N, C-alpha and C positions, 0 to 999 in steps of 0.2 A: 120524226125529229121535231123538237121545239113546240110540242103540242099540236102538231099538224100531220096529216097524211097527205103526201104530195107525190108528184111524179117529176122526174128529172130526165131531160132529153140530152143525149150526147151528140156531138158533132165536131166539125173541124172547118175553120175558115182559112182560105189561102188568099192573102191580099197583101199589097205593099211589100212583097218579097218575104212575107212572114207566113208561117204555118201555126195557127193558133187553135189548139183543141179547146172544147168547152163542154161543161156539164151544167145546164141551166134549167131553171124551173120556168116554163112558159107562162103567159098571162093568166091562163085558166088552170094552172098546174096544181093549185092547192085543192084537194079533193074533199076533205072533211076533217072534222075533229076525230081523234081516236075513238071516243065513246060512240059517236054516230057510225063510224066505219065498222066497228065491231058488230053493230046491230044489222048491218047490210048483209044480204046473202051473196053467194058467189056470182050469181047472174047479174045482180045490180052493180056489184063492184066492176065486173067485166064491161058492162055497158058504159059505165062512167069513164072508165079508162079509155075505151075505144073512142068515145066522144071527145075527150080532152087531148088525146095524143094522135089525132088523125093527121093526114098529109098536110092539111092547111096549117094546123098548129105547128108542125115541124118546119114547114116552109117559112111561116111568119117568123118563127124564132131564129131560123138561120139568117133571114134577111136582116133582122134586128142586130144579130151578132156581127154580121159582115159590116153593116153601117157603123157599128160601134168601133170595130177594129180599125176601119179607115180613119175615123175621127181621132182616136187615141194615137195612132201611128203618126198622123200629120202633126198633131200638137206636140208629140214627143220630139219629132224631127226639128220643129221650130226652136225648141229649147235644148237640143242636143242631149236628150234623154234616151235610154234604151227602152223602147216601147214594151218589150216582153217583161220588163221588171214590173209593169203594171198589168199587162194582159194575162200573165200566167195565172192570175187569180180566177179567171173564168173557168179554169179546170180544177183549181185547188180548193176553192171556197166551198166548204161543206155546210150548206145552210138551206133553209126552206124559203129564203127570200126569193122573190120573183126576179126575172132577168133585169127588168128596169131598175129595181132597187140595187142589184149588184152593180149595174152600170154606173148608177149615181155614186155609189161608194168609191168606185175606181176613179171617176171624174174628180171626186173630192180629194182623193190622195194625190192626183196629178196637180190639182189646183194648189194644194199645200206645197208640193215640191216646187212648183213655179214661183209661188210667193217666197219660199225660202231662197231659191236661186236669185230672184229679183232683189230681195233684201240684201243678200250677200254681195250682189253686184253693185247695188246702190251704196252699201256700206263701204265697199272698196273705192268706189268713185268719190264718195264723201271724204274718205281718208286721204285720197290723192289731191283733193281740192283744197284742203285746209291742213296745214302742218303747224301746230302751235309753237314748235321750236323756232319758227320764222316770225312769231308774233311781233317782236320789237321792230322788225324790218317794215311792218305796215305803217309805221310812223315816219314818213319820209323826211320831214323837216328835222325832227330830232335826230334821225340817223345821220343826216349830213352835217349837223353842227358838232363842233368840238366841245362836248359837254363835260362838266365835272360836277361831282356831288359833294355837298358839305352837310354832314349830319350833326344837328344840334340836339342832343339827347339828354333828358333829365326829368326829374319829377315835376309835379305841379309847383308853381311859385319858384322856379329856378331861373326865370328870365329868358328862356330859350326863344319864345315867340317874339318877345320884344327885340331881341338881338337880330332875329331874322327879318323882322319888319323894317328895322333901321337899315339893314343892308339893302333891302328891296327899295326903300325910299331914296337911297343914294344912287341907285342904278339909273341909267338913262331910260330904261323901259323894264317892265316886269309884270308878273302876275302872282296874285296870292290865291291859293286854292284851299278852301275851307270844307270841313265836314258838314257844316250846318249853314242855313241861310243867315241865322243870327250872327255867327262868327264872320261870315262874309260881309254883312252889313256893318258890324263893329269895326272891322279892319279897313273897310271902304272909307268910313268916316275918319279913322285914325290916319290913314294915308293922306287924306285931304289936308291934315294939319301940317304936313311937311312942306318945305319949300325947296325949289331948285332954281338957281339963278334969280333969286329974289321973288319968285312967283310961286303960288300954291301949286302942288302937283295936280295935273289933269288926270282924274281917276274915274273910271267907269265901274259900275256894279252890274254883274251878270249872274243871275240865278235862274233856275228853271222857270220861276214864276214872275220874274221882274227884270227889267233892263233899265238902268239909268246910264245912258251913254253920253259921256262928256265929249265935247268937240275937241279934236286933237289929243285925245287921251293917250298918255304914255304908259299908264298903269291900269290894271284891272284887278278888282277883287271879285272872286267867283267861287261858286260851289264846285267841288272837285269833279262832279259829273259833267259840268259845263266847260271843261277845259277846251280851249281852242288850240288844236295841235298844229294848225297851219301857219300861225303868225309868230315868227321868231322874236324873242325878247332877250334881254340881257340876264335877268334874274327871275327865277320862279321859286316860290315858297310853297311846299306841300306840308300842310299842318296835320297833326295827329297821325303820323305815319304808321303807328302801330295798328291803325285800322286796316292795314294790309291783311290782317288775320280775320277781319269781320266776315261772318258767314254770308250775309246778304249783300254787303256793299264793298267788300274787299277788292272786287274787280276794278272799281273806279280808281283805287290807289295804285293797283298794278298798272293800269293804263296811264296814270299820271307820271309814275316813275319812268315808264318806258317811253312815253310820248311827250312829256313837257318840253316844248321847243325853246329851251333856254341854255345859254352857255354855262351858267352856274345855277344848280338846282339845290336849294336848301331843303333838307328832310328833317322835319321838326317833330319830336314826339318822345315817347317813353324809352328808357334804356333797353328794355327787353326786345326792341326792334333791331338792335345793332347787328346781330348775325344775319338777319333777313336782308338788311340793307347791304351788308358786305357781299352777300351772295348775288344780289341783283346787280350791284356795281360791277362785280367780276363778270357776270354774264353779259352785261351791256358794254363791257370794256370801257368803263368810265372811271377816271381816277376819283378816289374818295378820301375826304378828310373827316375824321370823327372827333367831335368835341363832347365830352361828358360834363354836364353842368350839375352843380349841387344846389339843393334847396337853399334859398336865401334866409328863411326863418325856420327854426326848428319846429318839428311836429311831435306832440306828445299825447299819450293817453291820460285822461283824467284818472285820479286815484280810484274813484268809485263811479258807479252809474248815477244817472240823474234821478231816477225813481219817481219823482212827482212833478207834475206840470208846473207847480209854483216854484220849483227849483230852476226853471229855465230863466235865462237872463238876456238882456239886451245884447245884440251881436251874435246870437245863436242862429244856426241853420238847422231846422228839424227835418230829417229826411224820412220819407215813406216811399213806397214803390207802386202806388196806384193813385189815380185821380181821386177815387172815393176816400182812400185813407188820408190823402193830403187835405181834402176838405174837412174831414172829421177832425184831424189834428189842428187845422186852422181854427175851427170852432172852439176846441178845447183851450187853445192858447189864448184866443181873444177873451174867452170866459174868465181866464186867469188874470186878465187885465193888461196883456201885452198887445201892442198893435202888430199887424202881420202883413207881409208881402207874400204872394203865392206864386209858385212856379212849378208847372208840370208840362209834360210833353204835348198834350192836346192843345195847349195855348199857342197862338201864332208867335213868331219871333218878336213882333212889335209889342204884344202884351207882356211877354216874358221880360223884354227889356224895360218896359214901363214899370213893371213890378219891381225889378231889380234896382231901378233908379230910385224908387221910393225908399228902399232899404239903404242904398248908398247915401241918400240925402238925410237919413235919420227920421223920415216920416213913418217908417215902420221899424219896430224894435227887433222883430224876429222874421226870418224868411222860412216859410214852410214849403218844402218842395220835394220832387222826386230826384232821381239821379240826373235829371235834365240840367241841374246846376253844375254838374261835373264837367261840362264842356261848353265853353263859349260865354260864360257869365262871370265877369270879374266883380266880386262883391267883397266888402270889408267884413268878412265872417271871422269872428274870433274863435267860435267853437262849433264843431259839427256834432249833432246829436242824432244818432241812428235809432229810429223806433223799432227797426227789425233788421235782420241780416239775411232775410229770405225774400226772393223775388220770383215772380212768374216769368219763365223763360220762353213762353209761347207754347209750351207743352205741359209743363208741370212747375210746381213751386220748388225752388232749390236755393241753397246757400249761394250768395253772390260770390263771384270769383275774387281772388285777392287783388287782381289788377283794378277792378272796378272799386273795391273797397278803398284802395290806395288813392285812386283818382278823386273819389268823393272827399275822402278825409283831407286830401291835399289842398282843398279849397279854404281850409281854415288857416288863419295867420297870414293875412296879406302883408307882403313886405312893405315896410315904410309906414304901416299903420299899427301892426301888432308885433310884439317882440317874439311871440311864438304862436303856433296854432295848436288848438286842443281838440281832442276827439273823445266822445263818450257814447256809450249805449244808454238808451232810456232805462232799460231793465238790466238786471245782472247778467242774464244769459247773453243778450246782445252785446253787452260790454265786453264779456270774455271772448266772444267770437271775434269781435273787431280787434281786440288786442292780438289774438292769434293771427288774423288775416294780415295785419300790418307788419307782423314779424316774418310772415311767410316769404320765402324767396320766390320771385316771379319766374316762371318758365319762359325761356326765350321763344320768340316766334319761329315757326318752321322755316327752313332754308330752301324749301322747294314747295311745289303745289300751289303756286301763286295763282289766284283766281283770275280767269278771263271770261268776261260775259260776251255773249254773241252780239255782233253788230248787224245792221241791216245788210251790209255787204257780205258778211259771212253767210247769212240766210239765203241771199240771192245766189251766192256761189253754189250752195248745196242744192237749191231749187233748179239751177241750170243743169246739173248733172243727174238729177233724180226726177225732174218734172213734178216735184211735190209742191202743193199749194197750201197744205194744212200747216198752220203755224205751230200747232202742238207737235206734229211729226217733225217739222224742221228743227225745232228746239231739241227734240229728243235725239235727232241725228247729230246735232251739234255736241250734245253731251256724251253720246255713246259711240259715235262713229268717226269723229275727226282724229287725225294723227297726233298722238301725244307721246313723242319719242322717248323722252326721259322723265316726264312728269314734272319738269321744272315749272312749266305753265300748265294749268289744268282748267278745263271748261266748267263753268258754273252757271246755273240759272236758279231763280228763286221759286219757291213753291207757289207764291202768288201769281207769278208770271205763267207758270205751267197751267194752273187752274183757269186763269183768265183766257189763255190761248185756246183751251178746249171749248169754252163758251163762244169765243169770237169766231171759231171755225164754222159755226152754224150760220154766220152772216155772210152775205155777198160782198166781201171786202178784199182789197188787195193785201198781199203779204206786208207791204210797207205800212198800210193803215192799221192792220191788226197788230203789227209789232209796236207801233206808236201807242196804240190804246192799251196794250199789255203793260206799258211802263208808266201809266198815269199815276201820280203820287196821291192816291186816296186809299183809305182802308176798306177792304171788302167786308170787314167785321162790323162796320157801322152801316146799318140798313139804309139810311137816307143817302149816304154817299155811294153805296153800291147801286141803288136804284138810279141815281143821277148818272153814274158811269154807264150803266146799261142803256139809259135813254140816249146819252151822247153817242154810244156805239151804234144803236139802231138808227138814229138820225143820220149819222155819217154813211151807213150802209144804203140809205135811201137818197144820198147826195143832197140832204136837206140841212141848211145851216141851223145851228142852235143859237138862239138869241137870248140875252138876259134882259130882265126888266128891273128898273130902279124902283124900289118901294121904300120910301122914307120911314114908314111906320111899322113895317112888318117885324123888324128886329125887336121892337119893344114888347112884342107879345110872345117872344120865344123864351124858353128856359135857358139857363147858363149853358147846359150841354148842347142845346140846339143852336145857340149862337156860335159856340166854338166850332161845331160841325159846319155851320154855314160859312164860317171864315175859311175852313179847309176846302170847302166845295168851290168857293170863288177863286182860291189860289190854284186849285187843280184846273179850273176852266182857263185861267190865264196861262197855265203851263201848256195846255192844248192849243190855246190861241197862238202862241209863238211858233208852234210846229205846224198847225193846220189853220192858218188865218182865214182862209176862204170859208171854212165851215164853223169856226169859232171866232167871229169877228169882234166881239165886244171885250177886248182885252182891257182897255182903259176903264170901262165900267166895272169889270170883274175886280180890278185892283182897287177901285174906289169903294165898291161894296165890301171887299175884304178889309179895307181900312176902317170903314164904318163898323163892321162886325167886331174888329179888334178893339175899337174904342168902346163899344157896347160891353164886351167881355170885361175889359178893364174897369169900366164903370160899375158893372154888377159886382165884381169882386170887391171893389171899394165900398159899395153899399152894404154888402153882407158883412164886411168887417165893421162898418159903422154901427150896424144893428147891435153887435155885441158890446160896443163901447157905450151905447145908450143904456144898455141894461145895467151897467156898473159904472155910473158916472164918477163915483167917489174914487175909484181906482185910477182915474185918469187925471186927477188934480195934482 
């Protein structure tokens, strides 16, 4: 068989209360290849057989088989398996494999069965340890408070955020939760303009990368992920509530709705979030008021597309969907003689705000930006000009969703400045697509499947019942094994966190430290940032603090892209510093370097704009 001539020895083992027959090939049981065997005469064949199947060979094989039966029977008993379901193979397996190889195959089958059983046991224990139906109960302060929800829903420029902020400022205490650092910063400053009892409000700013803590603060402006669920307040404002549906960050809004420790919680955002809000309010047993607000200034499509750069005019916002495209359009617009402010996602909040301020103050005629202008920047835009309706979604180029088209377009026509907002495509195709998208009826958010991200407490709970220390495996168990009775709440982790966890598991770090590192807000797609993140993780694994150095001149030698990335790196260091101050102690220096980098970026953008102005001085008279 199988290209071999071999002998098989039959026998029977009685052990552990079992009778186990076997037919096995001994260690020297393979005699020859068929071609060689055919050439041997009868006497040579007989001699070889007598040599290989003597008493010693039979005895040794029997001893091997007996020891193996004892081994498998004991292991099977430990895991409550039927030993014969594995040992019957000793008599049934028709193969030329030698006994040791057959034993290894059976051991492998038993190992797989043990792994399956262990996995099933751990899965069951994980399921018993976390029941997502009980997720709202994990927010103890919110659960004890008599909470009510007020939904302020409407399109951009409907005054919904203004109304919520006014209610927040009048309350004795409160918190504003923003989707972006920029929005948290803007509303932090806005709240400081209000007075209570003749004194300015005492307001703190809390984001992942920055803390401005006011003495005796009654109000806090915060990014949504930084929600303090333990300190009760009178009013909470959760902005951009439609972000509940966001693939990567929706879990932060789920946590905010379930855990905001306020007697009155304002849910501010787009009308398509209404059904989702109603479902959450019912599940949380909180009374709900819904107010639908209308846009204060009408929004209209231009009759025709813009077609030529020279047809752009003061007050326009030109929208592209990548940094490269924004800078290209910036150059084209300045070549046409218009001054420009530039806004895109890679810029820090400080730079975005400085650029927007120039547009607001009339120092720039046109703003050229990405959809970053759609959230958190209030600018006197009279017309939105779309250079394209296609955006890269992280996987492929696709037409932007109607909700995003509407949010971008809604930035045109600031109430009190313009009578109406206008929208146009630069080319005819984009113009027609935008016309269709703005007419499209938006689908409501789902009323179940609200994202829940794992907390460190969740992972420790899973680790305690499974003895697992791998972050990747703990995250996997959270996604696949916890109890999700009706799917109302659903476990979610990001792809970035998964891939980071696998790398972090190669380092001698605690689950808590690996979890913290997996959440650092830097892009793994930017090589310099990825290398910095890996360096921080390696240093932490060696219990070695990472220090920063102040270099006043280094930034002046970097390209625009490099300074932007440096700004993000310093912000990420500060983020880690607030969580692991012993190992990332230079928080203040990181913030100072981030500020310098932001100023350098703003300066470079202004210089690049000035270059085009110098080329065409007559156009600027």
